[in-house]
N, C-alpha and C positions, 0 to 999 in steps of 0.2 A: 094447912102448911105442908103436910106430907106430899100432897099433889103438886104443889108449886116446886118443891125441891126435887121431886121425881121428874117433873117437866124439865128442869134445868139439867139434871143428871143424864136424862135420855139424850139431850143434845150433845153433851160432852162425850158420852159413851159412843154415840154414832160417829162423831168426828174422829175420836181416837181410833176406833176400829177401822174407819175408812183410811186413816193415815197409815196404820200398820199394814193393811192389805195392799195399799199402793206402794209401800216400800218394797214389799215382796215382789210385786209386779214390776217395779222399776229394776230390781236386781235381776230378775229372770229375763226381762226384755233387753237388758244391756250387758248381759254377762260376758259376751264375747270370749276372750281368752282368759278371763279371770276364773280362778278356781275358788268356788264358794261352797261352803258347807253349811249345815244347819246351825252350827255355832256362830258362823259369821252373820247369818240372817238374824239370829237372836241378839247378837251384839249390836247390829245396826238398829233394830227396833228399840233395844234398851237405851242405847246412847242417844237415839233420836227423840226419846220420850219427852225430855224437857222442852224442846222446840215444838213438839206436837201438842203438849199441854198448853203452852203459850198461845199457839195458833187456835186451838180449840176454844180457849177462853175468849180470845178476840172475837171469834165467830159467834160466841154465846152472849155477847153484850146486849144485843137487841132482845133475845129471849129473857135475859135477866131483867131488863126494864119492864117487859110485859109481865113477868112474874111479880115484880114489885107493884106495878100499877094495879094488878088484879086484886091486891089486898084491899084496895079502896074502891075500885071501879070495876063493875062487871060489864056484861054485854058480849054479843057475838063478834064485835070488832076485833077482840083480842085473838080469836081463832082465825079470822080472816087475815089479820096482819101476819100471824105465824105462818099460815099457808102460803101467802105471797112471798114471804121471806124464804121459805123452803124452796119454792118454785124458782126463785132467783139464784139462791146460793148453790143449789145442786148442780145446775149446768155450768156455773162459773167454776166451781171446784173441779168438775169433770174436765173442762177445757184446760185448766191449769195443770192437772196431773197427767193428762194424756199428752199435752204439749211438752211437758218436762221429760216424759219417757221418750217421746219421739225425737225431740231436739237434742237430747244428750248424745245420741249417736253421732251427731254432726259437731256439736259444740264442745263436748267433754267438760262442761260445767253446768251447774244447776240453773234452772230457769230464773232469770232476774229481769231487771228493767231494760236489759239489752233488747228484749223482744219488742219494745216500743219503737225501736229504731226501724222496724220493718212494717209496722202497722200502716204507715202511709204509702207503702208500696207492696201490697199483698200479692200482686201479680208476679213481681220479680221474685218474691220469697217463695211462692208456690212453684216457680219455674225450676227450682232445684230438686224437686221431688216428683215422683210419678203420680198419675191419677189414682192408681190403686192404693198408693200410700195414703193419699188424702181420704179416699173412701173408707179405708180401714180405720183411720184415725177418727173419722166422723161416726162410724158405727160404734167404736169403742166409747166415744163421748156419750152417744145416745144410750148405750147399755149401762154405763156407769151412772148416768143421770137417772135412769129408770130405777136402778137398784137403790140409789139414795132416796128417791121419792117414796119408794116402797117402805123404807125404814122410817122416813120422816112422817109418813101417814099417821102412825101412832102418836107422834108428838103433836101434830096440829089437832088431833082429836082431843088430846089432853087440854090444849089451849081453849077449845070450845067449852070443855068442861069447867075450866078455870073461870070462864065468863059467867058461869052459873053459880059459882061458889064464893061470892064476895064475903069476906069475913064479917061476922056479926059482932058488934060491940067494939067500942073504941080501944079498950085495953087489949083485946085479942088482936085487933088490927096492928097496934103498936108492936106487940110481941112478934107477930108474923113478919112485919116490915123489918124489924131488927134482925130477924133470922136471915131474911133475904139479903139485907145489907151486909151482914157478916159473911155470907156466902160470896157476895161481891168483893169483899176485901180479900178473901182467899183467892178468888179469880184474878184480882189485880196483882197479887204476889206471883202467881203463876205466869201471868202475862209478862211481868217485869223480869222474872227469873230469880226471885228471892229478894233479900234486903241488902245485899252487898253493893259495892260501888258499880259493878258492871251490870248493865241491863242485858236482857236476852239478845243474843246475836247468833249468826250462823256458825261462827267458829266454836261456840259452846259445845256443839255435838261432835266435833272432830275428835277421833280417838285412835286413829291408825295411821301408819305410814303409807297405807294403800289409799290413794285418793278416791278410788272407786267406792270403797267402803265408807269413807267420810261423806262423799257426795250422796250415797244412798241413804245416809242418816238424816240428811237435811230435808226439812219440809219445804217443798217448792212454793207453797202459798206464802209462807213466811219470808222466804228469800225474795220473792217477787215484790211483796209489800214493802219490806224494809229497804230494798235497793231502790224502789221507786221514790222514796223520800230523799235518798242521798244522791240520786243520779244527776249528773250535769252533762250537757252536750259537749263532749270533749272535742268534737270537730270544730267548735266555734271558739274555743279558748286559746288565747295567746297567739293569734294569727297576725303577725306583723309583716311578713315578707312572702314572696312567692317561694315555692319549694326550692328552686335552684338557688335563689338569693340567700335563703336561710342556710342551706347546706354550705354555701361559699363562706358565709360569715362564721358559722359554727366551726368550720374546719380550721379557722384561725386560732381556736382555743386549744388545738393540739391533743384532743382526746384520742387515746390509742389503747388498744387491748394487748399490746405487745410488751414483753420484758426484754429489752435489748441490753445484754451484758450488765445486769444490775449489780450494784455493789453488794458484797456478801456480808450479811450480818450474823449468820448462824454458823455453827460448827457441825451441825447435822442437818440434813435436808428433810428429815422426818421426825421432828420433835413432837412430843405430846403437848397439846395446846390448851391453855386455860384463858378464856376471855372474860374479863370482868368489866361490865358496862356500869360506869359510876353515875348514878342519877344526878344530873344537874351540876356536876363538879367542874365548873368552868375555870379558866386560867386565872381569874381574879382571886382564887383561893390558894393558888399554888405558887409559891415564891420562885420555884425553879424555872417558871415560864413568865416571870414578871409580875406575879400576884402579890397579895399582902403577906407579910411575914408572920410566922407563928401559928398558922392555921393547920397546915398539913406537913408536919415534920417528917413523917414516914415517907410520903411521896417525894419530898425534897431529897431525902437520903437515897431513896431508890433511884432517883433520877441520875445520881452520880455513878450508879452501878450498872445502869442499863442503857437502852437506846431511847433517847428522848427526842420526840418530834416537837420542836419548839414553836413552829409556826403553822399549827393545825387549826382549822375552824370547823365548827359544827355546820352541817348543811341544813339543819332545821331547828325548830324551837320547841318541839313536842316529842315525847318519848315514843309514841306510835310511829312517828316519822323517823326518829333517830335510830330505832331498831332496824328499820328497813335500810337506812343509810349504811349502817355498820355491817349488818348480816348479809344484805343483798347488793351492797355497793350501788344502790339505786337512789336517785335524787328525790328530794321532797318537793311538794307542790305548795304554792301559797294558800290554796283553798281546798285541797283534796288530801285525804289520807288513804293511800293505796292499801294499807293494812285493812281498812274497813270495806274494801271491795274484793271479796273472796276470789272471784274469777280472775281478777287482775293480779292479786297478790300471789295466787298459786302458780302463776306463769313466770314469776321472777326467778332468776338464778339465785343461788345462795352459797355462802361459804360452807355451810353444813353439807349441802348436796355435793359440792366439789370435793370436800374432804372425804365424804362417805364413799365416793367413787374410787378414792385412793386408799381404801381400807382403814378408815377412821370410824370409830363409834362416835355418835354425836348425842349430846344431851343439853338441856337448858333448865336452869333453876331460877325461880323468882319467888320471893317471900310474900307476894301479894296475890290478887285475883288474876290468874293468868288468862282468864277469859275476857278481861277488860280490853276493849277496842279490838276484839277478835284476835288477840295475840297468839293464843294457843293454836287456833286454826291456821294462822300464817306460819308458825313454827313447824307444825307437823306437815303442812303442805309443801314446805320448802326444804325438807331433808332432815329435820331433827328426829332422831329415833325416840327420844323421850322429851316431854315438856312438863316440868313439875311446877306447881303453884303452891299456895298456902295450904292446900289439902295434904301436902307432904308432912306438915308440921303438926305437933299436938295442938288441940283446940285451945289450950290454955295460953298459947303464945301468938295465936293468929291475929289478934287485934290489939297488941301492945302499942302499935303505931297506927295512925289513922289509915295508912295504906296497907298494913299487914304486919308481917314478922320483922322485928328489928334486925339490923344488919349483922350484929355479932352472932346471932343465932343462925341466920341464913348462911353466913360465911363459915361457921363451924360445920354446918351441914354440907356445904360445898367441899370443905376439907375431907369429910368422910366419904363423899362421892368420889373425889379424886383418888383417895386411898383404895377404894374398891375397884375403880377403873384401872389403877396401877397393877393390882393383883391380877385382874383379868387380862391385862395387856401382857404381863409376863407369862401368863399361862397360854394365851392363844396367839401371841405375837402381833396383836392388832393395836394400832395407836388409838388415842382418844382425843376428842375435842369436847371440852366441857365449858359451857357458857353460863354466866350468871348476871342478872340485873339487880342492882341494889335499889333500895327505896327510902331509907331513913333520911336521906338528904333531900327530901321533898317536903314542900309545905304541908303540914303546919309546923315542921321543924322540931317536933317534940321527941327528944332522944334521951336514953338513960345515961347521960354523960354531961358533965358540967365543968368544962375547962375554960370556956371563954364567956365571961359574964356580960350581960347587956347586949349580946349580939347572937340571937338564937340561930340565925342563918349560918354564920361562921362556925358556931358551936356544933351544928349538925354536920357540917363538912369536916370538922375536926374529929367528930365521932366516926364518920365514915373512914377517915384516914387512919384512925386507931384500929378499926376493924381490919382494914387491909394490911396494916403493919403486923398485926397479930397473925393473920393468915399466912403471910409471906414468911414470917419468922418460923412458923410451924412447918411450912413446906420445905424450907431450907434444911431442916433437920432430917428430912427423908431422903432415901436413895433415889426417889423419883426426880428430885430437883435437877440432877445432872443432865437429863434429857428433856427438860421442861421449858416451854416458852409461855410466859404469863404476859398477857396484853391487857393494859389498863387504859380505857378510853371512855369519856363521857358521851351520853346520848345527845346532850345539848348543853348550852350555857344558860345562865339566868341573869336577871338584873341585879347585880351586886357590884358596887354599891347601888342603893335603890334608885338613884337618879340616872343610872346608865340605861339607855333604851335601845330599841332595835336600830335607831338612827346611828348608833355607835358600833362599828364592827367589833370592837373589843368585847362587847357583850357575848359574842359567839366564839371568841378565842378559847380553845380548849387544849389541855395537855394530852398527848398520846405517848404512852410509855411501854416499852417492851423490856421485860426482865427475865431472868432465869438462867439456869446452867447451860441452856442450849445456845446462848449468845457467844459470839467469838470474842468481843471486847466492847467496853462501853464507848458510846459516842453520842454526839448531838446531830440530828438531822434538821437543817434549817430551811429546807425547801417548803415553800408555801403549798398547802394542800388542804383537803377536806377529810372528814372522817369516812366519807364514801370511798376514799382511796385505800383504806385499810385492806380490803379484800384483794385487790390486784397486787398491792405491795407484798402482802403475805404470801399469796400464791406464787408470785414471782420468786420469792425466796425458797419456796418449796419445789420449784420447777414444775408447777402444775399449770396447765393451760387455763387462761381466764378470758377467752374470746367472748364468752356470753355476757361479760360485765362491761357493757358498752360505756358506762359513765363512771367507771372506776379506773384509776390510773396508777401504774407502778411508779411511785415517785423516786425510786432508786434506779429506774431504767435510764439508759443514756439518751433515749429520745424524749425524755421529759424536759422539754426545752422552753415551755411557756408555763411556768408555775402560776396557778390561779386558784382562787377559792371563791365558792358561790354559797350564798345562804338565802333561803327563802323563809319568809314569815307571813303572817296573815295579811294577804294582799300586798305583799312587798317583796323586794329582792335586793340583795347586796352582792356586789362583785368586787373582788380585790385582786389587783395584780401589782407588778413592781412599780407601776406609775402612780398608784394611789388606790382609791376606792370610790364607788358610787352606790348610794342607797336610794332606791326609787319606791315611791308609793304607787302601786298599780291601780288604785282606785282613781286618784286624781291625776296620775301620770306626772307628778311633780318629783323632782330630785330633792330629797329632804336632807341629804348630807353628801358632801363630796370633798375629796382631796385630790388635787391634780386635775388636769383637763380630762373630762370624762365622756366625751361623745362616743369614743370607740367602745368604752365599757358599757354604755347604755345599749349600743347596738349588739354587743356580745350577750348582754343579759336577755334581750328580746329574742335573739336567735336561740339561746339556750332554752328559754321557756318554750318556744315553739317546737324545738327538737324533742324535748322530753315529753311534751304532751302528745306529740305525734307518735312517739314510741308507746306511750301508755294506751292511746286509742287503738293501736294496732294489736294489742295483746288480747 
């Protein structure tokens, strides 16, 4: 049994050592203008370890099977299989790691499935580099392969020895098999990344605002493998028109990155900003925007005190898309999650980055697993100085809800963070931008609150409302309130009542509410818009340029002349304008719901899809 476990351990040790050495090599070869010390290298290796362990365990699955089989079956075949496996995996890993080091200089993102776009044209790909570059790369691959095979030689010798040591006796075989299976269970947990909701992903290892350090921590073998399963050929998606025809139709939608003499909502151009993203809290729960009465009394009251956008629609149906909508002003796709595409996500503009350039500190708080759908990676890559998840909270409260920490605890923590930021702001004169995503109003709707009987969904929204009401009440009692802008906006809507589906645009109608002492006066904004428009509208109020936000519009600008809202869902799209709405199933190309003559809306929807996929493909 010791020999079998030693055999497995040797594989894991060799892989982990290889990954650590290649991280150092990656950093040294791509150091450029970056200032890197020993502590940075140590941090990269440490933070990259979870991904390295996951990758190492993936690569040890075959050896694990050999170890298990050897309990019952002997023979030299086990040694030969191990040797062949080593002879294959060593050059493959060498190619991956050397390609990652070499290509990062040009790409500035980690090796992923993008590489496959060039395999069918190696001549054109090679034309971009010199012959010496290729020769050096090939020599490095050969040297690294030889070094691995030297280390693996001891392992395949063990495999030949395993073939001679089949366990004697049925009971001993069962005990040894159980031990190997137990080791396999541990490997599975390491592959998955633990027992939480989120599985292992590239964003798990992001730890710094310096993307070079984050990229250095990423295991390129894992990045390549995971992205290969997710990749789609973006160049073939949503191609309805010629480029010129698409541009002409899209231009009719009036997307603009300008703020032309916008209405003024604020009495200060540099307020401290608190953004609360309300999980799933659609308009159907908020009476102030036409929803059911009695569910959200606090939001209804605050709607009378602040700026209420009464005709806002969520651009997507999922949180990972909704966060990108709100924080990057970037549209969602029917079948793609940009957040799960690290190279694309890191290229997006963001509200945090724009505010950071204008002397704001930036932070994000979530009571759940912030690594889920690579959220942390996206946040750090796009300008947030801090991204806190449930590890911020005591262990005793992390699993009170199926998704993490209940909202009253999270918003109490948010209050404390705001108070600390306020003290720092007064000391250093720097403004702050604090964001928070709630979670208790998410299925399975179990909350420590029982106001609305026989309706667990409405009850969970009422709980969220009570938590927000308590937070705002506490903030109003502080001196910070006078210069504060609090923005409340959902990431998406939900099907409530149950029979409302994506075919009904009202499913995606959401409230957007601005409150705080920084507001000039209360008012209602009735312009049709999306939650993607928050970024441009807010930056317009702050007199900050928002040219990078191609698909976010300042709805208070005088050139916002064609109000429109777009929503995408799983293989579907909804477009709303003043003439009505059109909902299309993109699988069948059928119009599943429509109000008013919709031929022009269908054309606009198709041009919109083509335009945004072209933008994503170019990133």
